[in-house]
C-alpha positions as CSV (number, residue, x, y, z in Angstrom):
1,M,1.0,-97.2,-19.3
2,R,4.3,-97.8,-17.8
3,I,5.2,-94.3,-17.9
4,L,2.0,-93.1,-16.2
5,T,2.4,-95.8,-13.5
6,N,6.1,-94.7,-12.7
7,P,5.9,-92.9,-9.2
8,R,9.1,-91.1,-9.9
9,L,7.7,-89.7,-13.2
10,L,4.3,-88.7,-11.9
11,I,6.4,-86.7,-9.2
12,A,8.6,-85.2,-11.2
13,V,5.6,-84.2,-13.5
14,F,3.7,-82.6,-10.7
15,V,6.8,-80.6,-9.4
16,I,7.5,-79.1,-12.7
17,G,3.6,-78.1,-13.6
18,G,3.6,-76.7,-9.8
19,L,6.9,-75.0,-10.4
20,L,5.5,-73.0,-13.7
21,T,2.1,-72.1,-12.2
22,V,4.1,-70.1,-9.7
23,A,6.4,-68.7,-12.0
24,L,3.3,-67.7,-14.2
25,W,1.1,-66.3,-11.6
26,P,0.7,-62.6,-11.5
27,K,2.4,-61.0,-8.7
28,A,0.8,-58.7,-6.6
29,T,1.4,-54.7,-6.7
30,A,2.6,-53.2,-3.7
31,V,0.8,-50.4,-3.0
32,E,0.5,-47.5,0.1
33,T,-2.6,-47.1,1.7
34,V,-4.7,-44.8,4.2
35,H,-7.7,-45.3,6.0
36,A,-11.1,-42.9,5.2
37,A,-11.3,-41.0,8.6
38,R,-13.1,-38.3,10.5
39,G,-11.7,-35.2,11.6
40,P,-11.5,-31.1,10.6
41,L,-11.3,-29.6,7.1
42,M,-10.8,-26.3,6.5
43,V,-10.7,-24.5,2.8
44,T,-8.6,-21.4,3.0
45,I,-7.1,-18.7,0.4
46,D,-3.4,-19.0,1.1
47,E,-1.0,-15.9,0.3
48,E,2.2,-14.1,1.6
49,G,1.1,-10.9,3.9
50,T,3.3,-7.9,5.3
51,T,2.3,-6.3,8.6
52,R,1.7,-2.3,8.6
53,V,1.0,0.4,11.2
54,R,-2.8,1.3,10.6
55,D,-2.5,4.9,11.1
56,R,1.1,6.5,9.9
57,F,2.1,10.0,9.6
58,V,5.2,11.4,7.4
59,V,6.4,14.5,9.3
60,S,7.6,17.0,6.2
61,A,9.5,20.3,5.8
62,P,7.2,23.2,6.0
63,V,9.4,25.4,4.2
64,S,12.8,25.3,2.2
65,G,15.7,25.1,3.8
66,R,18.5,23.0,5.4
67,V,17.3,20.3,7.8
68,L,19.7,20.0,10.9
69,R,21.0,16.6,11.9
70,I,18.0,14.6,13.1
71,E,19.0,13.0,16.1
72,L,15.8,10.8,16.9
73,E,16.5,7.1,15.8
74,P,13.6,4.3,14.6
75,G,12.2,3.1,17.5
76,D,12.5,6.0,19.8
77,I,9.2,6.9,21.3
78,V,7.6,10.5,20.8
79,K,5.3,12.6,22.0
80,R,2.6,14.9,20.5
81,G,4.5,18.3,20.2
82,Q,7.6,17.0,20.6
83,V,10.3,18.4,18.2
84,V,11.7,15.9,15.9
85,A,13.3,17.9,13.2
86,R,15.0,21.6,12.6
87,V,14.8,23.4,9.4
88,Q,17.0,26.4,9.1
89,S,16.3,29.0,6.6
90,E,18.8,29.0,3.9
91,P,20.8,32.5,2.9
92,A,20.2,34.1,-0.6
93,P,22.6,32.5,-3.5
94,L,25.7,34.5,-4.8
95,L,25.0,36.2,-8.1
96,D,26.8,35.5,-10.9
97,P,28.2,38.4,-13.3
98,R,25.4,38.2,-15.3
99,S,23.0,37.5,-13.0
100,R,24.4,40.7,-11.0
101,A,24.2,42.5,-14.3
102,E,20.4,41.8,-14.7
103,A,19.9,43.0,-11.1
104,E,21.8,46.4,-11.3
105,A,19.5,46.9,-14.7
106,A,16.4,45.8,-12.8
107,V,17.1,48.3,-10.2
108,E,17.9,51.4,-12.4
109,S,14.3,50.3,-14.8
110,A,12.5,50.6,-10.9
111,K,14.2,53.6,-10.1
112,A,13.1,55.5,-13.7
113,S,9.7,54.0,-13.1
114,L,9.0,55.5,-9.6
115,G,10.4,58.8,-10.9
116,R,7.9,58.7,-13.6
117,V,5.0,57.6,-11.3
118,R,6.2,61.1,-9.1
119,A,5.9,63.1,-11.8
120,E,2.7,61.9,-12.6
121,E,1.3,62.4,-9.1
122,Q,2.8,66.0,-9.2
123,R,0.5,66.8,-12.2
124,A,-2.5,65.1,-10.7
125,R,-2.0,67.3,-7.3
126,A,-1.8,70.3,-9.7
127,A,-4.7,69.5,-11.6
128,L,-6.8,68.7,-8.2
129,E,-5.5,72.5,-6.8
130,Q,-6.6,74.0,-10.0
131,A,-10.0,72.1,-10.2
132,Q,-10.7,73.1,-6.2
133,R,-10.0,76.7,-7.4
134,D,-12.1,76.9,-10.4
135,L,-15.1,74.9,-8.4
136,A,-14.6,77.6,-5.6
137,R,-15.5,80.3,-8.1
138,I,-18.4,79.0,-9.5
139,R,-19.7,78.4,-6.2
140,E,-19.5,82.1,-5.7
141,L,-21.1,82.8,-8.9
142,A,-23.7,80.3,-8.5
143,R,-24.6,81.9,-5.3
144,D,-25.0,85.3,-7.1
145,R,-26.9,83.1,-9.9
146,I,-24.6,84.4,-12.3
147,V,-24.0,80.8,-13.4
148,G,-26.7,78.0,-13.5
149,Q,-26.8,74.8,-11.1
150,Q,-25.4,72.7,-14.3
151,E,-22.0,74.1,-14.3
152,L,-21.8,73.7,-10.6
153,E,-22.4,70.1,-10.7
154,T,-19.9,70.0,-13.8
155,R,-17.0,71.7,-11.7
156,E,-17.6,69.6,-8.4
157,A,-17.7,66.3,-11.0
158,E,-14.3,67.7,-12.2
159,S,-12.8,68.2,-8.9
160,R,-14.5,64.6,-7.8
161,N,-12.1,63.3,-10.7
162,A,-8.9,65.1,-10.0
163,Q,-9.4,63.8,-6.5
164,E,-9.3,60.3,-8.0
165,S,-6.5,60.8,-10.0
166,V,-4.2,61.8,-7.2
167,N,-5.2,58.8,-5.2
168,A,-4.0,56.7,-8.2
169,A,-1.0,58.5,-8.7
170,S,-0.1,57.9,-5.1
171,Y,-1.2,54.5,-5.3
172,A,1.3,54.0,-8.5
173,V,4.5,55.6,-6.4
174,R,3.8,52.9,-3.6
175,A,4.1,50.4,-6.0
176,A,7.1,51.6,-7.9
177,Q,8.6,52.2,-4.4
178,S,8.3,48.2,-4.2
179,E,9.6,47.6,-7.1
180,V,12.4,49.3,-6.2
181,Q,13.1,47.4,-2.8
182,R,12.5,44.0,-4.4
183,A,15.2,44.9,-7.0
184,E,17.7,46.3,-4.7
185,A,17.2,43.2,-2.4
186,R,18.3,40.9,-4.9
187,L,21.5,43.0,-5.0
188,A,22.0,43.0,-0.9
189,P,25.0,41.1,0.3
190,A,24.7,37.8,1.7
191,P,24.2,37.5,5.8
192,A,27.2,35.5,7.3
193,A,26.6,31.8,7.9
194,S,26.1,32.4,11.6
195,S,23.3,34.1,10.8
196,S,21.9,32.5,7.8
197,G,18.3,32.7,8.9
198,R,16.0,31.7,11.8
199,V,15.3,28.1,12.8
200,M,11.9,26.4,12.5
201,T,11.1,23.3,14.7
202,V,8.9,20.6,13.4
203,T,7.0,18.8,15.9
204,A,5.3,15.5,16.2
205,P,1.4,15.5,15.0
206,V,0.5,12.6,17.5
207,D,2.3,10.2,20.5
208,G,4.0,7.2,18.7
209,V,7.3,5.9,17.7
210,V,9.4,6.5,14.7
211,L,8.7,4.1,12.3
212,K,11.6,5.6,9.6
213,R,14.2,8.4,9.6
214,I,14.3,9.6,6.1
215,R,16.5,12.0,6.6
216,E,19.3,11.7,9.0
217,S,22.4,13.9,8.2
218,E,22.2,17.7,7.6
219,S,21.0,18.7,3.8
220,V,19.0,21.1,2.2
221,V,15.6,20.4,1.2
222,P,12.6,21.7,-0.8
223,A,9.1,22.2,0.9
224,G,7.3,19.0,1.4
225,E,10.1,16.7,1.7
226,A,9.7,13.9,4.0
227,L,11.9,13.8,7.1
228,V,10.5,11.1,9.4
229,E,7.5,8.5,9.6
230,I,5.5,8.0,12.7
231,G,2.9,5.3,14.0
232,D,1.6,3.0,16.6
233,P,3.3,-0.1,16.2
234,A,0.8,-1.4,18.5
235,K,-1.8,-1.0,16.1
236,L,-1.1,-3.3,13.4
237,E,-2.7,-4.5,10.1
238,V,-2.0,-7.2,7.9
239,V,-2.2,-6.5,4.1
240,S,-2.0,-9.3,1.8
241,D,-2.4,-9.4,-2.2
242,L,-5.1,-11.9,-3.7
243,L,-6.0,-13.2,-7.0
244,S,-8.8,-11.1,-7.9
245,V,-10.7,-14.4,-8.8
246,D,-10.2,-15.6,-5.1
247,A,-10.6,-11.6,-3.5
248,V,-14.4,-12.1,-5.0
249,R,-15.1,-14.9,-2.9
250,V,-13.9,-13.0,0.6
251,K,-16.1,-10.9,2.6
252,P,-15.8,-8.1,5.5
253,G,-15.6,-9.8,8.5
254,T,-14.4,-13.4,7.4
255,R,-11.8,-15.4,9.5
256,A,-8.5,-15.7,8.8
257,F,-5.3,-16.0,10.8
258,I,-1.6,-15.7,9.9
259,D,1.2,-18.3,10.7
260,Q,5.1,-18.4,9.4
261,W,5.5,-15.0,11.2
262,G,8.4,-16.4,13.5
263,G,6.2,-17.8,16.7
264,P,5.0,-21.2,17.4
265,Q,1.0,-20.6,17.3
266,P,-1.0,-18.8,14.4
267,L,-2.2,-15.3,15.1
268,E,-6.3,-14.8,14.7
269,T,-7.7,-12.1,12.7
270,R,-10.2,-11.0,10.6
271,V,-11.0,-9.1,7.0
272,R,-11.8,-5.6,7.6
273,R,-11.4,-4.3,4.2
274,I,-11.4,-5.7,0.2
275,E,-10.0,-2.6,-1.7
276,P,-12.0,-1.8,-4.4
277,S,-9.2,-1.6,-7.0
278,G,-6.7,-3.9,-8.3
279,F,-3.4,-4.0,-10.0
280,T,-1.3,-5.8,-12.1
281,K,1.7,-7.8,-10.5
282,I,4.3,-10.2,-12.6
283,S,4.5,-13.5,-11.1
284,A,7.7,-15.2,-10.3
285,L,7.2,-17.3,-13.5
286,G,6.7,-14.0,-15.4
287,V,3.3,-14.4,-15.8
288,E,0.8,-10.9,-15.3
289,E,-2.1,-11.7,-12.4
290,Q,-4.3,-9.1,-11.4
291,R,-4.1,-8.8,-7.5
292,V,-6.4,-7.0,-4.9
293,N,-5.2,-5.9,-1.6
294,V,-7.2,-7.3,1.5
295,V,-6.6,-5.8,4.7
296,L,-6.8,-8.1,8.0
297,D,-7.1,-6.8,11.5
298,F,-5.9,-8.7,14.6
299,V,-8.5,-10.1,16.4
300,D,-6.3,-9.6,19.8
301,P,-4.2,-6.5,19.1
302,S,-2.2,-7.0,22.2
303,A,-1.5,-10.5,20.9
304,A,0.7,-9.0,18.1
305,A,2.3,-6.5,20.4
306,K,3.5,-9.3,22.5
307,A,4.6,-11.5,19.5
308,S,7.2,-8.5,18.8
309,L,5.6,-8.0,15.2
310,G,6.6,-4.7,13.6
311,D,5.7,-2.2,10.4
312,G,6.3,-4.2,7.2
313,F,6.9,-7.9,8.5
314,R,6.6,-10.7,6.2
315,V,3.6,-13.5,7.2
316,E,1.6,-16.1,5.8
317,A,-2.1,-15.2,5.5
318,H,-4.9,-17.9,5.1
319,V,-8.6,-16.7,4.5
320,V,-10.9,-19.0,5.5
321,L,-13.6,-20.1,3.0
322,W,-15.0,-22.9,4.7
323,E,-14.4,-25.2,8.0
324,A,-16.0,-28.1,9.5
325,A,-14.9,-29.8,12.8
326,D,-15.8,-33.2,12.0
327,V,-16.2,-34.7,8.2
328,L,-15.4,-37.9,6.1
329,K,-12.1,-37.2,4.4
330,L,-9.5,-38.6,2.3
331,P,-6.3,-37.4,1.0
332,T,-6.6,-36.0,-2.7
333,S,-3.9,-37.8,-4.1
334,T,-6.3,-41.0,-3.5
335,L,-8.6,-39.6,-6.2
336,F,-8.8,-40.2,-9.7
337,R,-11.7,-39.4,-12.7
338,Q,-13.6,-42.1,-13.9
339,G,-15.9,-40.7,-16.4
340,N,-17.0,-37.6,-15.1
341,D,-17.0,-38.9,-11.4
342,W,-14.6,-39.2,-8.8
343,A,-13.4,-42.3,-7.8
344,V,-10.7,-44.1,-5.6
345,Y,-9.2,-48.0,-5.0
346,L,-10.4,-49.4,-2.2
347,I,-8.5,-53.0,-0.9
348,E,-10.7,-56.0,-0.5
349,N,-9.5,-59.3,0.2
350,G,-6.2,-58.5,-1.5
351,R,-7.5,-57.0,-4.5
352,A,-8.2,-53.3,-5.8
353,R,-12.0,-52.4,-6.1
354,A,-12.9,-49.1,-7.7
355,A,-15.6,-47.4,-6.4
356,R,-17.1,-44.2,-7.3
357,I,-17.4,-41.3,-4.9
358,Q,-19.1,-37.9,-4.5
359,I,-16.8,-35.1,-2.6
360,G,-17.1,-31.8,-1.4
361,H,-15.2,-29.4,-0.2
362,Q,-11.4,-29.8,-0.8
363,T,-7.9,-28.3,-0.4
364,G,-4.9,-28.8,-1.9
365,Q,-3.7,-31.8,0.3
366,E,-7.3,-33.3,1.4
367,A,-11.2,-33.5,0.5
368,E,-14.4,-34.0,1.8
369,V,-16.5,-37.5,1.2
370,L,-20.1,-37.3,1.0
371,S,-21.0,-40.6,-0.2
372,G,-19.5,-43.8,-1.8
373,I,-17.0,-45.2,0.9
374,A,-17.5,-45.6,4.7
375,E,-15.3,-44.7,7.5
376,G,-12.3,-46.7,8.1
377,A,-12.3,-48.1,4.3
378,T,-8.9,-48.8,3.2
379,V,-7.7,-46.8,0.0
380,I,-5.0,-46.9,-2.6
381,V,-2.6,-43.6,-2.4
382,H,-1.1,-42.7,-6.0
383,P,-3.0,-45.3,-7.7
384,G,-0.7,-46.0,-11.0
385,D,-1.4,-47.4,-14.5
386,T,-0.5,-50.4,-13.2
387,I,-3.7,-50.7,-10.9
388,T,-6.9,-51.6,-12.4
389,D,-10.4,-53.1,-10.9
390,D,-9.7,-56.5,-9.3
391,A,-6.2,-56.1,-9.6
392,R,-3.9,-58.2,-7.0
393,V,-2.1,-56.0,-4.9
394,Q,-0.1,-56.1,-1.2
395,I,0.5,-53.2,1.4
396,A,4.2,-52.1,1.0
397,S,5.8,-52.1,4.4
398,R,6.5,-48.6,6.0
């Protein structure tokens, strides 16, 4: 009993017990928090896009030949009918010995064919003259009723056939003469370089600006070769390839906007067309993706021109699927799964309290809260495994 009545010993016991209690008392976990607040929320599909001129015209060489140097440069203004290129016809190529021998043989063969058809023409003309003489005699005999009408008709038919044979022979002679001329043309000497051929001008089909000069230096081109591209940079559109699962959620007329184009403010656009055919694209991670091109029009075309946007500029396109001006929202980093429901940890009197909530639309950063918490509630961000219901927490200083 003396031990219990000793004041010093009692004080020592209480001090030691208090220290043990403090040492073993669970510490509060430091957490970061946010407050549930109201504000705007927008759900978008975000992809890279590219600007392009809506109506572009590729001016091509109308004939094969040598295109002379094109002096126009990208950015130059052109008017409809203005000369943008000149194409000069090329002289015939020189013949090698073998080709020349073949051409000479072709000339001799054509001349021989011409002689044969001329002989046939002479024979046809002789047959026609004889048929006409026989017809004249038969007509006299028929007039005297010495021969019958049938004999006269037979001679007349023979005369007409002889005339047609002469006509056919004449056509054959013309064709043979043309063959001779064509064969001799291959052997004709090439003209001098200064008179190699006439120059054909190529004109601009519309008013616009030179977007691209495909051919600059003088060179030989085939017919249909592209020379320059012309368009109006004031008539721009934006093309963005969306995943096919996202493209089916987009409709023509849907609001969209672009940013990351180099200016401080986003530019408003509208979805004009979703192309009906998709294509396969390999992502940066090597995954095959089905993509669909979505075409956006600027709501204010003059804004794009004032922003100095041109053809082929990179932008970030955002297609708006849903938006609201005033909703209760939380960062998605505060959410976690509790069974099949969403939940958050609230802070009440220094302790974490789990609360099931119902969420609506959400983006990658924020989610709409439909029910479960009130505006202004303090919610833990990034709740880890150390946070449990009724655990002691303290707000970390920032």
